[in-house]
C-alpha positions in Angstrom: -7.0 -2.8 22.0 -5.5 0.2 20.8 -7.7 2.0 18.2 -4.5 2.6 15.9 -4.1 -1.3 16.0 -7.7 -1.7 15.0 -7.2 0.8 12.0 -3.9 -0.8 11.0 -5.7 -4.2 10.9 -8.5 -2.7 8.7 -6.0 -1.4 6.5 -4.2 -4.8 6.0 -7.8 -6.3 5.1 -8.7 -3.6 2.5 -4.8 -3.9 1.2 -5.8 -7.7 0.8 -8.7 -6.8 -1.1 -6.7 -4.3 -3.3 -4.2 -6.8 -4.2 -7.0 -9.4 -5.3 -8.7 -6.6 -7.6 -5.5 -5.3 -9.0 -4.6 -9.0 -10.0 -8.0 -9.2 -11.6 -7.7 -6.0 -13.3 -4.0 -6.6 -14.8 -4.9 -8.7 -17.9 -8.0 -6.5 -18.6 -6.8 -2.9 -18.8 -3.6 -1.2 -19.7 -1.5 -0.6 -16.6 -1.0 3.1 -16.6 -5.0 3.6 -17.2 -5.8 1.1 -14.6 -3.4 3.0 -12.3 -5.5 6.2 -12.9 -8.7 4.5 -12.6 -7.7 3.3 -9.2 -6.6 6.8 -8.2 -9.7 8.5 -9.5 -12.0 6.1 -7.9 -10.4 6.7 -4.6 -10.5 10.5 -5.1 -14.3 10.4 -6.2 -15.2 8.2 -3.2 -13.3 10.3 -0.9 -15.0 13.5 -2.2 -18.4 11.6 -1.5 -17.3 11.3 2.2 -15.7 15.0 2.5 -18.4 17.0 1.0 -21.2 16.5 3.6 -18.7 17.5 6.2 -16.7 20.3 4.3 -18.1 23.0 6.5 -16.8 21.5 9.8 -13.9 19.7 8.6 -10.3 21.2 8.8 -8.5 20.2 5.8 -4.8 20.8 6.8 -3.0 22.5 9.6 0.3 22.7 7.9 1.2 22.9 4.1 3.6 20.4 4.5 0.9 18.0 5.2 -0.3 18.6 1.4 3.2 18.3 0.1 3.6 14.9 2.0 -0.1 13.8 0.9 0.7 14.8 -2.9 4.1 12.5 -2.6 2.0 10.0 -1.1 -0.3 10.1 -4.0 2.5 9.9 -6.7 3.8 6.6 -4.8 0.3 5.2 -4.6 -0.1 5.6 -8.4 3.2 3.9 -8.8 2.0 1.0 -6.4 -1.0 0.5 -8.7 1.1 0.8 -11.9 3.8 -1.7 -10.9 1.3 -4.0 -9.3 -0.5 -4.2 -12.5 2.6 -4.8 -14.4 3.6 -7.6 -12.2 0.3 -9.5 -12.5 0.2 -8.7 -16.1 3.5 -10.7 -16.2 1.4 -13.7 -15.1 2.9 -13.4 -11.3 0.3 -15.6 -9.3 -1.6 -13.5 -6.7 -0.2 -15.9 -4.0 3.4 -14.7 -4.7 3.1 -11.1 -6.0 0.5 -10.0 -3.2 2.7 -11.3 -0.1 6.1 -9.7 -2.0 4.3 -6.4 -2.6 2.9 -6.4 1.0 5.8 -7.9 2.6 8.2 -6.0 0.8 6.6 -2.5 1.8 6.6 -3.8 5.4 10.3 -4.2 5.2 11.1 -1.0 3.2 8.8 1.1 5.7 10.2 -0.6 8.7 13.7 0.3 7.8 12.8 3.8 6.9 11.0 4.1 10.2 14.1 3.0 12.0 16.0 5.8 10.2 13.3 8.5 11.2 13.7 7.6 15.0 11.5 4.7 15.6 12.8 2.6 18.3 14.9 -0.7 17.1 14.2 -3.7 19.4 15.3 -7.2 19.0 11.6 -8.2 18.4 11.3 -5.7 15.5 14.2 -7.0 13.9 13.3 -10.2 14.3 9.9 -9.8 12.9 11.2 -7.7 9.6 13.9 -10.8 9.1 10.8 -13.2 9.1 9.1 -10.6 6.4 12.4 -10.8 4.3 12.8 -14.5 4.5 9.0 -15.1 3.7 9.4 -13.0 0.7 12.6 -14.6 -0.5 11.1 -17.9 -0.4 8.1 -16.9 -2.3 10.5 -15.4 -4.9 12.8 -18.6 -4.9 10.0 -21.1 -5.3 8.1 -19.0 -7.9 10.8 -19.3 -10.5 
């Protein structure tokens, strides 16, 4: 199996735990403060892993990498904020979690197609299944 697929599976599993912990935090913390805590925690843990290797690590090879990482950070904060607000309004984890994750799959797939990823019938079929599944969750959560 391709190592990239293994990392994608690991990201999916960690994303699932993120969904659970966001839902649990939502009713117990201000949404913006919660998003900041998530970001600061991620930064602190990242530094713990980076600092021992700092002398042997190339931090970036292209300034655009820093720009795109900063933009990703902005959207990571927004993910936390909107997720906490969603759960704060009482949306069950079994509905909001798949909508958040499935919606991100659909949007990132479409963006990928516009950025030059190959478009195949199987990719379109998978994308339609994700969209239909999210719509079913929305329809039956009302």
